[in-house]
Backbone as a printed PyTorch tensor [residue, N CA C, xyz], in Angstrom:
tensor([[[ 75.6200, 182.6010,  -5.3290],
         [ 75.5000, 182.4910,  -3.8940],
         [ 74.8010, 181.1820,  -3.5600]],

        [[ 75.2290, 180.5970,  -2.4500],
         [ 74.6190, 179.3310,  -2.0600],
         [ 74.2040, 179.3690,  -0.5960]],

        [[ 73.2760, 178.5120,  -0.2750],
         [ 72.7850, 178.4810,   1.0880],
         [ 72.1220, 177.1660,   1.4220]],

        [[ 71.9290, 177.0000,   2.6990],
         [ 71.2380, 175.8310,   3.2250],
         [ 70.0390, 176.3390,   3.9920]],

        [[ 68.9140, 175.6700,   3.8230],
         [ 67.7600, 176.1280,   4.5810],
         [ 67.2410, 175.0670,   5.5300]],

        [[ 66.6380, 175.5710,   6.6000],
         [ 66.1660, 174.7470,   7.6970],
         [ 64.6690, 174.9310,   7.8630]],

        [[ 63.9640, 173.8170,   8.0050],
         [ 62.5320, 173.8520,   8.2750],
         [ 62.2790, 173.0100,   9.5170]],

        [[ 61.6280, 173.6160,  10.4800],
         [ 61.2750, 172.8890,  11.6960],
         [ 59.9510, 172.1820,  11.4520]],

        [[ 60.0010, 170.8630,  11.3920],
         [ 58.7930, 170.0900,  11.1020],
         [ 58.0630, 169.6330,  12.3650]],

        [[ 58.4340, 170.2210,  13.5080],
         [ 57.8120, 169.8350,  14.7680],
         [ 57.0430, 170.9740,  15.4370]],

        [[ 56.9110, 172.1040,  14.7640],
         [ 56.2260, 173.2440,  15.3780],
         [ 54.9150, 173.5530,  14.6580]],

        [[ 54.0650, 174.2780,  15.3710],
         [ 52.8270, 174.7870,  14.7990],
         [ 52.9550, 176.3040,  14.7530]],

        [[ 52.8060, 176.8710,  13.5850],
         [ 52.9470, 178.3160,  13.4140],
         [ 51.5640, 178.9480,  13.3480]],

        [[ 51.3090, 179.8690,  14.2490],
         [ 50.0460, 180.6130,  14.2930],
         [ 48.8190, 179.7050,  14.2760]],

        [[ 48.8570, 178.5940,  15.0000],
         [ 47.7060, 177.7050,  15.1120],
         [ 47.4950, 176.7810,  13.9240]],

        [[ 48.3960, 176.7780,  12.9780],
         [ 48.2650, 175.8920,  11.8220],
         [ 48.5870, 174.4570,  12.2200]],

        [[ 48.1540, 173.5220,  11.3900],
         [ 48.5340, 172.1290,  11.6080],
         [ 50.0230, 171.9830,  11.3010]],

        [[ 50.5640, 170.8560,  11.6800],
         [ 51.9850, 170.6010,  11.4320],
         [ 52.2860, 170.6330,   9.9320]],

        [[ 51.4280, 170.0130,   9.1420],
         [ 51.6240, 169.9770,   7.6880],
         [ 51.5300, 171.3800,   7.0810]],

        [[ 50.5610, 172.1640,   7.5500],
         [ 50.4200, 173.5400,   7.0540],
         [ 51.6270, 174.3880,   7.4550]],

        [[ 52.1470, 174.1550,   8.6450],
         [ 53.3140, 174.9050,   9.1130],
         [ 54.5480, 174.5760,   8.2760]],

        [[ 54.7200, 173.3080,   7.9560],
         [ 55.8420, 172.9040,   7.0990],
         [ 55.6950, 173.5350,   5.7260]],

        [[ 54.4950, 173.4800,   5.1720],
         [ 54.2350, 174.0540,   3.8560],
         [ 54.4870, 175.5630,   3.8450]],

        [[ 54.0270, 176.2600,   4.8710],
         [ 54.2520, 177.7010,   4.9730],
         [ 55.7430, 178.0180,   4.9960]],

        [[ 56.4880, 177.3020,   5.8140],
         [ 57.9250, 177.5380,   5.8910],
         [ 58.6040, 177.2720,   4.5490]],

        [[ 58.2670, 176.1410,   3.9450],
         [ 58.9090, 175.7530,   2.6930],
         [ 58.5790, 176.7250,   1.5590]],

        [[ 57.3210, 177.1000,   1.4170],
         [ 56.9330, 178.0270,   0.3510],
         [ 57.5810, 179.3950,   0.5380]],

        [[ 57.6000, 179.8850,   1.7610],
         [ 58.1890, 181.2000,   2.0380],
         [ 59.6860, 181.2090,   1.7530]],

        [[ 60.3570, 180.1630,   2.1810],
         [ 61.8060, 180.0910,   1.9800],
         [ 62.1300, 179.9110,   0.5040]],

        [[ 61.4070, 179.0480,  -0.1880],
         [ 61.6780, 178.8360,  -1.6190],
         [ 61.4330, 180.1060,  -2.4280]],

        [[ 60.4140, 180.8650,  -2.0660],
         [ 60.1660, 182.1400,  -2.7460],
         [ 61.3370, 183.0900,  -2.5170]],

        [[ 61.8170, 183.1540,  -1.2880],
         [ 62.9540, 184.0220,  -0.9830],
         [ 64.2010, 183.5800,  -1.7590]],

        [[ 64.4590, 182.2840,  -1.7920],
         [ 65.6130, 181.7690,  -2.5320],
         [ 65.5300, 182.1610,  -4.0020]],

        [[ 64.3490, 182.0080,  -4.5760],
         [ 64.1480, 182.3500,  -5.9770],
         [ 64.3130, 183.8550,  -6.2130]],

        [[ 63.7030, 184.6560,  -5.3510],
         [ 63.7830, 186.1190,  -5.4950],
         [ 65.2070, 186.6370,  -5.3590]],

        [[ 65.9890, 186.0160,  -4.4970],
         [ 67.3450, 186.4820,  -4.2230],
         [ 68.4110, 185.7260,  -5.0190]],

        [[ 67.9750, 184.8080,  -5.8720],
         [ 68.9020, 184.0360,  -6.7010],
         [ 69.9130, 183.2430,  -5.8660]],

        [[ 69.4310, 182.5940,  -4.8250],
         [ 70.2710, 181.7930,  -3.9530],
         [ 70.0450, 180.3240,  -4.2910]],

        [[ 71.1250, 179.6090,  -4.4830],
         [ 71.0640, 178.1880,  -4.7980],
         [ 71.0540, 177.3770,  -3.5090]],

        [[ 70.0260, 176.5570,  -3.3250],
         [ 69.9560, 175.6740,  -2.1530],
         [ 70.9110, 174.5040,  -2.3550]],

        [[ 71.6950, 174.2210,  -1.3350],
         [ 72.6920, 173.1640,  -1.3890],
         [ 72.2600, 172.0130,  -0.4840]],

        [[ 72.4520, 170.8020,  -0.9610],
         [ 72.2170, 169.6130,  -0.1660],
         [ 73.5570, 168.9170,   0.0220]],

        [[ 74.0010, 168.8020,   1.2500],
         [ 75.3100, 168.2060,   1.5280],
         [ 75.3050, 166.6890,   1.4680]],

        [[ 74.2360, 166.1080,   1.9620],
         [ 74.1590, 164.6630,   2.0800],
         [ 73.3860, 164.0960,   0.8850]],

        [[ 74.0280, 163.2990,   0.0390],
         [ 73.3290, 162.7600,  -1.1300],
         [ 72.1940, 161.8010,  -0.7720]],

        [[ 72.1670, 161.3120,   0.4550],
         [ 71.1220, 160.3880,   0.8970],
         [ 69.9720, 161.0960,   1.5970]],

        [[ 70.0650, 162.3990,   1.6740],
         [ 69.0340, 163.2100,   2.3150],
         [ 67.7520, 163.1320,   1.4870]],

        [[ 66.6240, 162.9160,   2.1400],
         [ 65.3580, 162.7440,   1.4300],
         [ 64.7860, 164.0630,   0.9230]],

        [[ 65.0080, 165.1370,   1.6530],
         [ 64.4500, 166.4350,   1.2820],
         [ 65.5650, 167.4210,   0.9700]],

        [[ 65.1970, 168.5020,   0.3330],
         [ 66.1630, 169.5250,  -0.0490],
         [ 66.6250, 170.3460,   1.1560]],

        [[ 65.8770, 170.2960,   2.2380],
         [ 66.1740, 171.0940,   3.4200],
         [ 66.5510, 170.2160,   4.6050]],

        [[ 67.0990, 170.8760,   5.6140],
         [ 67.3910, 170.1880,   6.8710],
         [ 66.2600, 170.4390,   7.8560]],

        [[ 65.9480, 169.4300,   8.6460],
         [ 64.9460, 169.5830,   9.6910],
         [ 65.5140, 169.1900,  11.0540]],

        [[ 66.7520, 168.7340,  11.0700],
         [ 67.4310, 168.3580,  12.3080],
         [ 68.7660, 169.1080,  12.3530]],

        [[ 68.8880, 170.0960,  13.2410],
         [ 70.1300, 170.8770,  13.3030],
         [ 71.3730, 170.0290,  13.5850]],

        [[ 71.2180, 168.9760,  14.3750],
         [ 72.3590, 168.1060,  14.6680],
         [ 72.8710, 167.4260,  13.3960]],

        [[ 71.9630, 167.0080,  12.5320],
         [ 72.3550, 166.3820,  11.2710],
         [ 73.0680, 167.3880,  10.3710]],

        [[ 72.5610, 168.6130,  10.3500],
         [ 73.2080, 169.6640,   9.5590],
         [ 74.6200, 169.9100,  10.0790]],

        [[ 74.7650, 170.0380,  11.3690],
         [ 76.0780, 170.2710,  11.9580],
         [ 77.0250, 169.1100,  11.6570]],

        [[ 76.5270, 167.8990,  11.7320],
         [ 77.3390, 166.7180,  11.4040],
         [ 77.8410, 166.7960,   9.9580]],

        [[ 76.9270, 167.0950,   9.0280],
         [ 77.3070, 167.1700,   7.6140],
         [ 78.2740, 168.3180,   7.3510]],

        [[ 78.0760, 169.4490,   8.0170],
         [ 78.9880, 170.5830,   7.8460],
         [ 80.3890, 170.2450,   8.3410]],

        [[ 80.4580, 169.5960,   9.4780],
         [ 81.7700, 169.2020,  10.0160],
         [ 82.4420, 168.1970,   9.0950]],

        [[ 81.6640, 167.2680,   8.5670],
         [ 82.1930, 166.2330,   7.6850],
         [ 82.7590, 166.8350,   6.3990]],

        [[ 82.0270, 167.7750,   5.8080],
         [ 82.4520, 168.4050,   4.5570],
         [ 83.4680, 169.5200,   4.7850]],

        [[ 83.4230, 170.1330,   5.9630],
         [ 84.3220, 171.2330,   6.3270],
         [ 84.3220, 172.3470,   5.2690]],

        [[ 83.1450, 172.8360,   4.9730],
         [ 82.9740, 173.8890,   3.9740],
         [ 82.0130, 174.9260,   4.5360]],

        [[ 82.1840, 176.1700,   4.1230],
         [ 81.2680, 177.2140,   4.6020],
         [ 80.3620, 177.6630,   3.4570]],

        [[ 79.2690, 178.3070,   3.8350],
         [ 78.2660, 178.7340,   2.8680],
         [ 77.9150, 180.1930,   3.0830]],

        [[ 77.3010, 180.7800,   2.0700],
         [ 76.9020, 182.1770,   2.1560],
         [ 75.7630, 182.3680,   3.1570]],

        [[ 74.7270, 181.5260,   3.0670],
         [ 73.5110, 181.7830,   3.8420],
         [ 72.9600, 180.5490,   4.5370]],

        [[ 72.4220, 180.7890,   5.7130],
         [ 71.5800, 179.8280,   6.4250],
         [ 70.2140, 180.4980,   6.5030]],

        [[ 69.2170, 179.8840,   5.9070],
         [ 67.8940, 180.4990,   5.8070],
         [ 66.9090, 179.6840,   6.6330]],

        [[ 66.1210, 180.3810,   7.4360],
         [ 65.1040, 179.7320,   8.2500],
         [ 63.8970, 180.6410,   8.3250]],

        [[ 62.7570, 180.0940,   8.7000],
         [ 61.5220, 180.8480,   8.6360],
         [ 61.3990, 181.9000,   9.7250]],

        [[ 61.5680, 181.5010,  10.9810],
         [ 61.3850, 182.4370,  12.0880],
         [ 62.2090, 181.9880,  13.2850]],

        [[ 62.3030, 182.8460,  14.2560],
         [ 63.0100, 182.4930,  15.4810],
         [ 62.3790, 181.2620,  16.1180]],

        [[ 61.0780, 181.1460,  16.0340],
         [ 60.3650, 180.0000,  16.5930],
         [ 60.9150, 178.6830,  16.0210]],

        [[ 61.3500, 178.7100,  14.7800],
         [ 61.8490, 177.5010,  14.1300],
         [ 63.1810, 177.0310,  14.7020]],

        [[ 64.0020, 177.9360,  15.2200],
         [ 65.3330, 177.5660,  15.6970],
         [ 65.5540, 177.7770,  17.1870]],

        [[ 64.6180, 178.4230,  17.8700],
         [ 64.8790, 178.8150,  19.2520],
         [ 65.0960, 177.6490,  20.1970]],

        [[ 64.4150, 176.5420,  20.0080],
         [ 64.6210, 175.3950,  20.8860],
         [ 66.0730, 174.9170,  20.8150]],

        [[ 66.6090, 174.8360,  19.6090],
         [ 68.0040, 174.4240,  19.4290],
         [ 68.9560, 175.4580,  20.0350]],

        [[ 68.6760, 176.7320,  19.8180],
         [ 69.5400, 177.8050,  20.3240],
         [ 69.6720, 177.7240,  21.8390]],

        [[ 68.5540, 177.5940,  22.5150],
         [ 68.5580, 177.6300,  23.9760],
         [ 68.9620, 176.3000,  24.6070]],

        [[ 68.7470, 175.1940,  23.9070],
         [ 69.1070, 173.8900,  24.4460],
         [ 70.5800, 173.5650,  24.1900]],

        [[ 71.0910, 174.0000,  23.0520],
         [ 72.4690, 173.7010,  22.6600],
         [ 73.2010, 174.9700,  22.2270]],

        [[ 73.4340, 175.9160,  23.1240],
         [ 74.0480, 177.1840,  22.7150],
         [ 75.4460, 177.0300,  22.1060]],

        [[ 76.2370, 176.1070,  22.6040],
         [ 77.5830, 175.9130,  22.0430],
         [ 77.5010, 175.3690,  20.6220]],

        [[ 76.6000, 174.4200,  20.3950],
         [ 76.4420, 173.8730,  19.0440],
         [ 75.8830, 174.9240,  18.0820]],

        [[ 75.0270, 175.8090,  18.5980],
         [ 74.5020, 176.8970,  17.7720],
         [ 75.6370, 177.7970,  17.2990]],

        [[ 76.5630, 178.1120,  18.1910],
         [ 77.7050, 178.9470,  17.8190],
         [ 78.5920, 178.2530,  16.7940]],

        [[ 78.7810, 176.9670,  16.9450],
         [ 79.5670, 176.2110,  15.9650],
         [ 78.8550, 176.2100,  14.6190]],

        [[ 77.5450, 175.9860,  14.6420],
         [ 76.7510, 175.9990,  13.4040],
         [ 76.8730, 177.3580,  12.7110]],

        [[ 76.7840, 178.4240,  13.4890],
         [ 76.8770, 179.7700,  12.9240],
         [ 78.2160, 180.0220,  12.2390]],

        [[ 79.2610, 179.3620,  12.7080],
         [ 80.5940, 179.6030,  12.1490],
         [ 80.7320, 179.1120,  10.7060]],

        [[ 79.8120, 178.2940,  10.2400],
         [ 79.8780, 177.7740,   8.8790],
         [ 79.1610, 178.6520,   7.8480]],

        [[ 78.5480, 179.7490,   8.3000],
         [ 77.7710, 180.5960,   7.3970],
         [ 78.1910, 182.0520,   7.5200]],

        [[ 78.1490, 182.7580,   6.3950],
         [ 78.4580, 184.1870,   6.3990],
         [ 77.2990, 185.0180,   6.9260]],

        [[ 76.0800, 184.5640,   6.6560],
         [ 74.9110, 185.3400,   7.0530],
         [ 73.7290, 184.4220,   7.3610]],

        [[ 72.9610, 184.8070,   8.3670],
         [ 71.7380, 184.0970,   8.7240],
         [ 70.5500, 184.9490,   8.3110]],

        [[ 69.5940, 184.3280,   7.6240],
         [ 68.4430, 185.0640,   7.1210],
         [ 67.1660, 184.4690,   7.7020]],

        [[ 66.4230, 185.3120,   8.4050],
         [ 65.1330, 184.9230,   8.9540],
         [ 64.0590, 185.5030,   8.0410]],

        [[ 63.1940, 184.6580,   7.4990],
         [ 62.1870, 185.0800,   6.5380],
         [ 61.0630, 185.8870,   7.1850]],

        [[ 60.4760, 185.3770,   8.2430],
         [ 59.3280, 186.0350,   8.8780],
         [ 59.7780, 186.7570,  10.1430]],

        [[ 60.0500, 188.0310,  10.0120],
         [ 60.5150, 188.8080,  11.1570],
         [ 59.3720, 189.4530,  11.9210]],

        [[ 58.2140, 189.6180,  11.3110],
         [ 57.0970, 190.3150,  11.9440],
         [ 56.5770, 189.5900,  13.1710]],

        [[ 56.4940, 188.2750,  13.1280],
         [ 55.9610, 187.5290,  14.2660],
         [ 56.9140, 187.5040,  15.4520]],

        [[ 58.1710, 187.8400,  15.2300],
         [ 59.1690, 187.7270,  16.2790],
         [ 59.6330, 189.0840,  16.8200]],

        [[ 58.9300, 190.1580,  16.4860],
         [ 59.3780, 191.4810,  16.9110],
         [ 59.3410, 191.6750,  18.4130]],

        [[ 58.4380, 191.0130,  19.1110],
         [ 58.3030, 191.1970,  20.5470],
         [ 59.1270, 190.2130,  21.3640]],

        [[ 59.9410, 189.4210,  20.7200],
         [ 60.7510, 188.4220,  21.4190],
         [ 62.1960, 188.8940,  21.5080]],

        [[ 62.8600, 188.4990,  22.5690],
         [ 64.2800, 188.7540,  22.6720],
         [ 65.0050, 187.7500,  21.7940]],

        [[ 66.0420, 188.1930,  21.1230],
         [ 66.7450, 187.3130,  20.2400],
         [ 68.1490, 187.0370,  20.7500]],

        [[ 68.5610, 185.7890,  20.6510],
         [ 69.8840, 185.3820,  21.0810],
         [ 70.6910, 184.8820,  19.9050]],

        [[ 70.4840, 185.4670,  18.7570],
         [ 71.1510, 184.9980,  17.5540],
         [ 72.3880, 185.8110,  17.2950]]])
C-alpha cells in the first residue's frame, strides 16, 4: 500500500510553536505509516521533504503524473481545513486521486463539523 502525507507547516497545534507542531505532525504520521505498513511516496524528485506542505503543489504533481494512491494521510482537520474551505473544488479534485483519507488525530476534532 502506498500513500502521500501532508503536514501543515503554518499552524500551531494546541499552543505549540510552529516547529513543535511540525514535529508532532511528522512523528505521529510516520508512526502510523510504520504501524500500518504504508509506503510514503514522493512524486516530485526535486521535493526537499518526504511530505507535502502545499496542497496546490500536491495537486499539480498528481495531475502531472495522473496516478492514484491508496491513502492521503494528514494529522487533523485543522491541518487541511483552510484549504477545504478556501478551495472546495480543488479539494474535491484532490480527493479523487486517493482511495481513502486518514486523519491521525481525531480526538481534537470531535466537536467540529467536518466537510470532508
